[in-house]
N, CA, C and O atoms as a Tinker XYZ file with bonds, in Angstrom:
   328  protein
     1  N     82.138000   96.196000  148.187000    73     2
     2  CA    81.872000   95.766000  146.832000    64     1     3
     3  C     83.025000   96.247000  145.949000    63     2     4     5
     4  O     83.424000   97.410000  145.987000    81     3
     5  N     83.541000   95.317000  145.159000    73     3     6
     6  CA    84.628000   95.657000  144.244000    64     5     7
     7  C     84.063000   96.354000  143.013000    63     6     8     9
     8  O     82.980000   96.012000  142.539000    81     7
     9  N     84.794000   97.324000  142.503000    73     7    10
    10  CA    84.383000   98.055000  141.309000    64     9    11
    11  C     85.560000   98.129000  140.348000    63    10    12    13
    12  O     86.721000   98.072000  140.752000    81    11
    13  N     85.238000   98.254000  139.093000    73    11    14
    14  CA    86.272000   98.426000  138.073000    64    13    15
    15  C     85.807000   99.487000  137.097000    63    14    16    17
    16  O     84.614000   99.608000  136.817000    81    15
    17  N     86.736000  100.240000  136.588000    73    15    18
    18  CA    86.421000  101.263000  135.603000    64    17    19
    19  C     87.330000  101.032000  134.404000    63    18    20    21
    20  O     88.552000  100.976000  134.537000    81    19
    21  N     86.726000  100.900000  133.249000    73    19    22
    22  CA    87.476000  100.738000  132.014000    64    21    23
    23  C     87.466000  102.065000  131.275000    63    22    24    25
    24  O     86.427000  102.717000  131.169000    81    23
    25  N     88.605000  102.457000  130.772000    73    23    26
    26  CA    88.718000  103.719000  130.044000    64    25    27
    27  C     89.246000  103.415000  128.647000    63    26    28    29
    28  O     90.261000  102.739000  128.482000    81    27
    29  N     88.541000  103.925000  127.654000    73    27    30
    30  CA    88.910000  103.722000  126.255000    64    29    31
    31  C     89.145000  105.070000  125.587000    63    30    32    33
    32  O     88.428000  106.038000  125.839000    81    31
    33  N     90.147000  105.115000  124.745000    73    31    34
    34  CA    90.396000  106.286000  123.914000    64    33    35
    35  C     89.670000  106.040000  122.588000    63    34    36    37
    36  O     90.201000  105.358000  121.712000    81    35
    37  N     88.476000  106.582000  122.437000    73    35    38
    38  CA    87.652000  106.297000  121.264000    64    37    39
    39  C     88.186000  106.931000  119.986000    63    38    40    41
    40  O     87.672000  106.659000  118.901000    81    39
    41  N     89.199000  107.765000  120.100000    73    39    42
    42  CA    89.829000  108.299000  118.886000    64    41    43
    43  C     90.864000  107.313000  118.335000    63    42    44    45
    44  O     91.323000  107.458000  117.202000    81    43
    45  N     91.226000  106.312000  119.141000    73    43    46
    46  CA    92.144000  105.248000  118.710000    64    45    47
    47  C     91.302000  104.084000  118.194000    63    46    48    49
    48  O     90.453000  103.565000  118.919000    81    47
    49  N     91.528000  103.674000  116.957000    73    47    50
    50  CA    90.672000  102.649000  116.343000    64    49    51
    51  C     90.708000  101.327000  117.095000    63    50    52    53
    52  O     89.679000  100.657000  117.189000    81    51
    53  N     91.854000  100.930000  117.633000    73    51    54
    54  CA    91.923000   99.683000  118.402000    64    53    55
    55  C     91.106000   99.787000  119.691000    63    54    56    57
    56  O     90.364000   98.867000  120.035000    81    55
    57  N     91.242000  100.893000  120.391000    73    55    58
    58  CA    90.466000  101.104000  121.613000    64    57    59
    59  C     88.969000  101.179000  121.310000    63    58    60    61
    60  O     88.149000  100.647000  122.059000    81    59
    61  N     88.625000  101.837000  120.220000    73    59    62
    62  CA    87.204000  101.960000  119.851000    64    61    63
    63  C     86.607000  100.585000  119.567000    63    62    64    65
    64  O     85.471000  100.306000  119.948000    81    63
    65  N     87.368000   99.734000  118.904000    73    63    66
    66  CA    86.895000   98.374000  118.612000    64    65    67
    67  C     86.751000   97.569000  119.902000    63    66    68    69
    68  O     85.780000   96.832000  120.068000    81    67
    69  N     87.708000   97.706000  120.812000    73    67    70
    70  CA    87.630000   97.011000  122.100000    64    69    71
    71  C     86.439000   97.519000  122.922000    63    70    72    73
    72  O     85.773000   96.740000  123.603000    81    71
    73  N     86.180000   98.818000  122.855000    73    71    74
    74  CA    85.021000   99.387000  123.544000    64    73    75
    75  C     83.731000   98.783000  122.998000    63    74    76    77
    76  O     82.859000   98.380000  123.768000    81    75
    77  N     83.609000   98.718000  121.681000    73    75    78
    78  CA    82.416000   98.150000  121.067000    64    77    79
    79  C     82.250000   96.684000  121.457000    63    78    80    81
    80  O     81.135000   96.241000  121.732000    81    79
    81  N     83.339000   95.933000  121.484000    73    79    82
    82  CA    83.278000   94.528000  121.891000    64    81    83
    83  C     82.781000   94.410000  123.335000    63    82    84    85
    84  O     81.987000   93.523000  123.648000    81    83
    85  N     83.244000   95.296000  124.205000    73    83    86
    86  CA    82.803000   95.271000  125.603000    64    85    87
    87  C     81.322000   95.627000  125.714000    63    86    88    89
    88  O     80.579000   94.988000  126.459000    81    87
    89  N     80.902000   96.636000  124.980000    73    87    90
    90  CA    79.504000   97.081000  125.037000    64    89    91
    91  C     78.566000   96.009000  124.484000    63    90    92    93
    92  O     77.466000   95.825000  125.006000    81    91
    93  N     78.984000   95.303000  123.441000    73    91    94
    94  CA    78.146000   94.294000  122.792000    64    93    95
    95  C     78.309000   92.900000  123.395000    63    94    96    97
    96  O     77.715000   91.944000  122.895000    81    95
    97  N     79.098000   92.766000  124.455000    73    95    98
    98  CA    79.368000   91.437000  125.009000    64    97    99
    99  C     78.096000   90.754000  125.519000    63    98   100   101
   100  O     77.955000   89.539000  125.375000    81    99
   101  N     77.188000   91.498000  126.101000    73    99   102
   102  CA    75.929000   90.908000  126.570000    64   101   103
   103  C     75.094000   90.382000  125.417000    63   102   104   105
   104  O     74.566000   89.272000  125.483000    81   103
   105  N     74.972000   91.179000  124.356000    73   103   106
   106  CA    74.220000   90.750000  123.180000    64   105   107
   107  C     74.880000   89.542000  122.517000    63   106   108   109
   108  O     74.197000   88.633000  122.045000    81   107
   109  N     76.206000   89.540000  122.485000    73   107   110
   110  CA    76.932000   88.417000  121.904000    64   109   111
   111  C     76.685000   87.152000  122.723000    63   110   112   113
   112  O     76.514000   86.072000  122.158000    81   111
   113  N     76.664000   87.279000  124.034000    73   111   114
   114  CA    76.399000   86.128000  124.900000    64   113   115
   115  C     74.991000   85.582000  124.658000    63   114   116   117
   116  O     74.791000   84.367000  124.657000    81   115
   117  N     74.027000   86.459000  124.456000    73   115   118
   118  CA    72.651000   86.016000  124.171000    64   117   119
   119  C     72.604000   85.246000  122.861000    63   118   120   121
   120  O     71.960000   84.200000  122.779000    81   119
   121  N     73.283000   85.755000  121.832000    73   119   122
   122  CA    73.317000   85.071000  120.535000    64   121   123
   123  C     73.937000   83.686000  120.691000    63   122   124   125
   124  O     73.405000   82.703000  120.174000    81   123
   125  N     75.056000   83.607000  121.399000    73   123   126
   126  CA    75.700000   82.309000  121.603000    64   125   127
   127  C     74.800000   81.358000  122.368000    63   126   128   129
   128  O     74.743000   80.173000  122.042000    81   127
   129  N     74.094000   81.850000  123.379000    73   127   130
   130  CA    73.171000   81.010000  124.140000    64   129   131
   131  C     72.066000   80.474000  123.226000    63   130   132   133
   132  O     71.724000   79.293000  123.287000    81   131
   133  N     71.515000   81.339000  122.388000    73   131   134
   134  CA    70.468000   80.914000  121.450000    64   133   135
   135  C     70.990000   79.851000  120.485000    63   134   136   137
   136  O     70.293000   78.879000  120.196000    81   135
   137  N     72.209000   80.032000  119.988000    73   135   138
   138  CA    72.789000   79.051000  119.067000    64   137   139
   139  C     72.947000   77.704000  119.773000    63   138   140   141
   140  O     72.559000   76.668000  119.234000    81   139
   141  N     73.510000   77.720000  120.964000    73   139   142
   142  CA    73.782000   76.476000  121.693000    64   141   143
   143  C     72.496000   75.777000  122.125000    63   142   144   145
   144  O     72.416000   74.550000  122.055000    81   143
   145  N     71.495000   76.524000  122.568000    73   143   146
   146  CA    70.324000   75.905000  123.178000    64   145   147
   147  C     69.102000   75.780000  122.267000    63   146   148   149
   148  O     68.271000   74.898000  122.489000    81   147
   149  N     68.970000   76.621000  121.266000    73   147   150
   150  CA    67.733000   76.600000  120.484000    64   149   151
   151  C     67.909000   76.356000  118.988000    63   150   152   153
   152  O     66.983000   75.876000  118.336000    81   151
   153  N     69.064000   76.672000  118.437000    73   151   154
   154  CA    69.237000   76.597000  116.985000    64   153   155
   155  C     69.095000   75.185000  116.445000    63   154   156   157
   156  O     68.438000   74.977000  115.425000    81   155
   157  N     69.697000   74.219000  117.110000    73   155   158
   158  CA    69.635000   72.839000  116.624000    64   157   159
   159  C     68.193000   72.358000  116.539000    63   158   160   161
   160  O     67.785000   71.771000  115.537000    81   159
   161  N     67.430000   72.608000  117.589000    73   159   162
   162  CA    66.023000   72.185000  117.606000    64   161   163
   163  C     65.239000   72.882000  116.504000    63   162   164   165
   164  O     64.430000   72.254000  115.821000    81   163
   165  N     65.474000   74.165000  116.330000    73   163   166
   166  CA    64.778000   74.924000  115.300000    64   165   167
   167  C     65.099000   74.383000  113.911000    63   166   168   169
   168  O     64.209000   74.253000  113.071000    81   167
   169  N     66.364000   74.070000  113.672000    73   167   170
   170  CA    66.759000   73.539000  112.364000    64   169   171
   171  C     66.185000   72.141000  112.138000    63   170   172   173
   172  O     65.756000   71.816000  111.031000    81   171
   173  N     66.177000   71.321000  113.179000    73   171   174
   174  CA    65.577000   69.987000  113.050000    64   173   175
   175  C     64.112000   70.104000  112.648000    63   174   176   177
   176  O     63.646000   69.381000  111.767000    81   175
   177  N     63.391000   71.007000  113.289000    73   175   178
   178  CA    61.968000   71.177000  112.983000    64   177   179
   179  C     61.792000   71.629000  111.537000    63   178   180   181
   180  O     60.898000   71.148000  110.842000    81   179
   181  N     62.632000   72.543000  111.082000    73   179   182
   182  CA    62.534000   73.045000  109.713000    64   181   183
   183  C     62.849000   71.943000  108.702000    63   182   184   185
   184  O     62.165000   71.819000  107.686000    81   183
   185  N     63.870000   71.153000  108.974000    73   183   186
   186  CA    64.258000   70.070000  108.065000    64   185   187
   187  C     63.159000   69.009000  108.010000    63   186   188   189
   188  O     62.857000   68.488000  106.936000    81   187
   189  N     62.565000   68.687000  109.148000    73   187   190
   190  CA    61.475000   67.705000  109.172000    64   189   191
   191  C     60.280000   68.192000  108.362000    63   190   192   193
   192  O     59.605000   67.396000  107.709000    81   191
   193  N     60.018000   69.482000  108.401000    73   191   194
   194  CA    58.900000   70.042000  107.648000    64   193   195
   195  C     59.216000   70.130000  106.152000    63   194   196   197
   196  O     58.302000   70.177000  105.328000    81   195
   197  N     60.491000   70.151000  105.803000    73   195   198
   198  CA    60.932000   70.254000  104.407000    64   197   199
   199  C     61.938000   69.144000  104.123000    63   198   200   201
   200  O     63.125000   69.411000  103.938000    81   199
   201  N     61.474000   67.925000  104.090000    73   199   202
   202  CA    62.364000   66.768000  103.980000    64   201   203
   203  C     63.148000   66.724000  102.676000    63   202   204   205
   204  O     64.066000   65.914000  102.551000    81   203
   205  N     62.825000   67.553000  101.717000    73   203   206
   206  CA    63.522000   67.532000  100.437000    64   205   207
   207  C     64.772000   68.405000  100.423000    63   206   208   209
   208  O     65.391000   68.574000   99.373000    81   207
   209  N     65.149000   68.957000  101.561000    73   207   210
   210  CA    66.362000   69.772000  101.626000    64   209   211
   211  C     67.590000   68.893000  101.405000    63   210   212   213
   212  O     67.696000   67.812000  101.984000    81   211
   213  N     68.524000   69.362000  100.559000    73   211   214
   214  CA    69.780000   68.630000  100.440000    64   213   215
   215  C     70.762000   69.195000  101.471000    63   214   216   217
   216  O     70.438000   70.143000  102.186000    81   215
   217  N     71.952000   68.614000  101.544000    73   215   218
   218  CA    72.897000   69.020000  102.581000    64   217   219
   219  C     73.331000   70.476000  102.444000    63   218   220   221
   220  O     73.581000   71.138000  103.451000    81   219
   221  N     73.423000   70.981000  101.227000    73   219   222
   222  CA    73.830000   72.375000  101.027000    64   221   223
   223  C     72.729000   73.337000  101.477000    63   222   224   225
   224  O     73.015000   74.384000  102.058000    81   223
   225  N     71.494000   72.988000  101.212000    73   223   226
   226  CA    70.366000   73.818000  101.673000    64   225   227
   227  C     70.272000   73.790000  103.191000    63   226   228   229
   228  O     69.918000   74.794000  103.810000    81   227
   229  N     70.585000   72.648000  103.794000    73   227   230
   230  CA    70.565000   72.550000  105.256000    64   229   231
   231  C     71.640000   73.440000  105.873000    63   230   232   233
   232  O     71.405000   74.107000  106.881000    81   231
   233  N     72.825000   73.441000  105.255000    73   231   234
   234  CA    73.901000   74.313000  105.744000    64   233   235
   235  C     73.492000   75.773000  105.602000    63   234   236   237
   236  O     73.705000   76.568000  106.518000    81   235
   237  N     72.912000   76.129000  104.474000    73   235   238
   238  CA    72.422000   77.499000  104.270000    64   237   239
   239  C     71.397000   77.868000  105.335000    63   238   240   241
   240  O     71.411000   78.985000  105.853000    81   239
   241  N     70.514000   76.939000  105.662000    73   239   242
   242  CA    69.494000   77.174000  106.686000    64   241   243
   243  C     70.145000   77.517000  108.023000    63   242   244   245
   244  O     69.756000   78.484000  108.679000    81   243
   245  N     71.135000   76.724000  108.423000    73   243   246
   246  CA    71.811000   76.955000  109.703000    64   245   247
   247  C     72.445000   78.341000  109.728000    63   246   248   249
   248  O     72.273000   79.091000  110.689000    81   247
   249  N     73.173000   78.677000  108.674000    73   247   250
   250  CA    73.848000   79.976000  108.662000    64   249   251
   251  C     72.859000   81.127000  108.546000    63   250   252   253
   252  O     73.091000   82.194000  109.113000    81   251
   253  N     71.787000   80.936000  107.841000    73   251   254
   254  CA    70.752000   81.969000  107.757000    64   253   255
   255  C     70.184000   82.259000  109.137000    63   254   256   257
   256  O     69.966000   83.416000  109.496000    81   255
   257  N     69.946000   81.206000  109.909000    73   255   258
   258  CA    69.411000   81.391000  111.262000    64   257   259
   259  C     70.444000   82.072000  112.173000    63   258   260   261
   260  O     70.081000   82.898000  113.010000    81   259
   261  N     71.711000   81.730000  112.012000    73   259   262
   262  CA    72.765000   82.399000  112.796000    64   261   263
   263  C     72.808000   83.888000  112.442000    63   262   264   265
   264  O     72.850000   84.741000  113.328000    81   263
   265  N     72.799000   84.193000  111.138000    73   263   266
   266  CA    72.825000   85.597000  110.716000    64   265   267
   267  C     71.588000   86.349000  111.219000    63   266   268   269
   268  O     71.682000   87.517000  111.596000    81   267
   269  N     70.435000   85.684000  111.225000    73   267   270
   270  CA    69.216000   86.318000  111.743000    64   269   271
   271  C     69.366000   86.657000  113.222000    63   270   272   273
   272  O     68.980000   87.743000  113.655000    81   271
   273  N     69.924000   85.731000  113.997000    73   271   274
   274  CA    70.140000   85.989000  115.423000    64   273   275
   275  C     71.110000   87.145000  115.636000    63   274   276   277
   276  O     70.875000   88.017000  116.474000    81   275
   277  N     72.194000   87.147000  114.877000    73   275   278
   278  CA    73.159000   88.235000  114.995000    64   277   279
   279  C     72.499000   89.574000  114.671000    63   278   280   281
   280  O     72.684000   90.557000  115.387000    81   279
   281  N     71.737000   89.598000  113.598000    73   279   282
   282  CA    71.051000   90.822000  113.182000    64   281   283
   283  C     70.022000   91.257000  114.222000    63   282   284   285
   284  O     69.921000   92.441000  114.542000    81   283
   285  N     69.267000   90.312000  114.740000    73   283   286
   286  CA    68.225000   90.606000  115.738000    64   285   287
   287  C     68.812000   91.273000  116.977000    63   286   288   289
   288  O     68.161000   92.113000  117.599000    81   287
   289  N     70.038000   90.902000  117.337000    73   287   290
   290  CA    70.661000   91.444000  118.536000    64   289   291
   291  C     71.710000   92.507000  118.247000    63   290   292   293
   292  O     72.416000   92.954000  119.151000    81   291
   293  N     71.810000   92.912000  116.977000    73   291   294
   294  CA    72.721000   93.994000  116.613000    64   293   295
   295  C     74.197000   93.648000  116.771000    63   294   296   297
   296  O     75.023000   94.523000  117.030000    81   295
   297  N     74.523000   92.375000  116.616000    73   295   298
   298  CA    75.909000   91.941000  116.738000    64   297   299
   299  C     76.507000   91.813000  115.344000    63   298   300   301
   300  O     76.025000   91.031000  114.525000    81   299
   301  N     77.552000   92.580000  115.078000    73   299   302
   302  CA    78.228000   92.567000  113.777000    64   301   303
   303  C     79.663000   92.058000  114.031000    63   302   304   305
   304  O     80.525000   92.826000  114.459000    81   303
   305  N     79.914000   90.772000  113.768000    73   303   306
   306  CA    81.233000   90.207000  114.092000    64   305   307
   307  C     82.403000   90.989000  113.515000    63   306   308   309
   308  O     83.434000   91.123000  114.173000    81   307
   309  N     82.262000   91.507000  112.297000    73   307   310
   310  CA    83.370000   92.255000  111.690000    64   309   311
   311  C     83.728000   93.512000  112.479000    63   310   312   313
   312  O     84.864000   93.980000  112.407000    81   311
   313  N     82.784000   94.056000  113.222000    73   311   314
   314  CA    83.048000   95.245000  114.030000    64   313   315
   315  C     83.705000   94.893000  115.358000    63   314   316   317
   316  O     84.267000   95.766000  116.020000    81   315
   317  N     83.641000   93.632000  115.752000    73   315   318
   318  CA    84.107000   93.240000  117.093000    64   317   319
   319  C     85.482000   92.612000  117.114000    63   318   320   321
   320  O     86.071000   92.457000  118.183000    81   319
   321  N     86.005000   92.248000  115.959000    73   319   322
   322  CA    87.299000   91.576000  115.929000    64   321   323
   323  C     88.414000   92.600000  116.036000    63   322   324   325
   324  O     88.343000   93.693000  115.473000    81   323
   325  N     89.423000   92.224000  116.761000    73   323   326
   326  CA    90.563000   93.143000  116.988000    64   325   327
   327  C     91.660000   92.909000  115.997000    63   326   328
   328  O     92.687000   93.587000  116.040000    81   327
């Protein structure tokens, strides 16, 4: 069985950010999966229930749901960018 060991210098801000990105990669993948597979359906259902939404409210709805998913899984994009 092949193994790999990653070593980060957490006192270096770039390494610390890369470490956090690696640690949160599973949660980030879950968020992306939810966006790709469930968000569209969820938004369609919400829009159908509230047919008076204008295009700006619909955009807000989509981003609100994305932010909720990120928050639910503890993914903070600003902390993960290098």
